[in-house]
N, C-alpha and C positions, 0 to 999 in steps of 0.2 A: 702524190698531190702535189700541184704546182702552187705558186704564191696567188697566183689569180683565184684558186679555189678555198683559199683560207679567209675567213672573214674576221674582221677586226672587233674587238669587244664594244667598239661604238656602234657598229653596223649590226652586230648580234642585239644590241639593246634596242636599236630602232627598229628592228624587225620584230622583236618580241613585243615591243610597245604596240607596234602596229597590229600584230596579232590579237592582242588584249580588247585593243578597242573595236576591231570586227567581231569578236565573240559578244562583247557587250552589246552591240548593235544587230546582233543576231545574225552576223553574215559570215560567220566562220564555217569553214568547210568542214564536213563530217566525212571521215574517210572509212570506208568499211572494206576489211579484207575479205576473199571469198569464204576463207574459214569462218568468219564471225557472220557473214550472211547465211552460210549453211546451217551454224549453230542457232542463229536467230529463227530461221524458216521452221526448225524443228520444234522450237519452244522450250528446248531444254536447258538446264543450267549447265555453268561449265564442267562441274562435278560429274553430272549425268552422262554429259556429250562426252567428257574424256573418257569415262569408265567404259562407254559403248565404242568408242574408239581402240580401246586397248592401250591407252598413253595416260600420262599424269597430266593433271590440271597444269603443271607449270609447263610442260610441252605443248598442250593446247593453248596456252596464253602468249606463248613464243610463236607459235602458228599465226594467231590472231593479230599479233603486232608486228609481223613481218620479220621477226628477227631469225626463224627458221621456216623450213619449206617442206610440209607433210611428202610422204613417200607418193610413189605413184597409185599405189593401192588406197592410201588415206585422201589421195585427191580424187580418185574416181569416188569413193564413199561420200566425199562432200557434194560432187555432182548429184548423187542419188538422193542425198539429203536436202538439197538446194529445189531439185524438181519433185520429189515425192517425200515430204515431211513426214507425211503419215506412217510411213514405213519405220523410220528411226522412231518415232513415238511408239508405235506398236512394239518394236523389240526394246525399248526401255521400260516398257509396262510390265 
């Protein structure tokens, strides 16, 4: 990491303050991960979706927050969940 990539405390404070102002004004950006979108499309809770995927809730949260990436098979199931959420709801029933 170069010195250019490092933010001073004052710069960070200004960025945080600007973000709070934007949120209060209803201008904050909402970021959705593909995993969160797939789960939302299915209408399942984190615990039900995680159980269906065969992973822990913590792993699902890591995927949704972008800290970890699902395996290839899990990514394929996310596509199915997004395009055909009724299939996951049927499997969860």
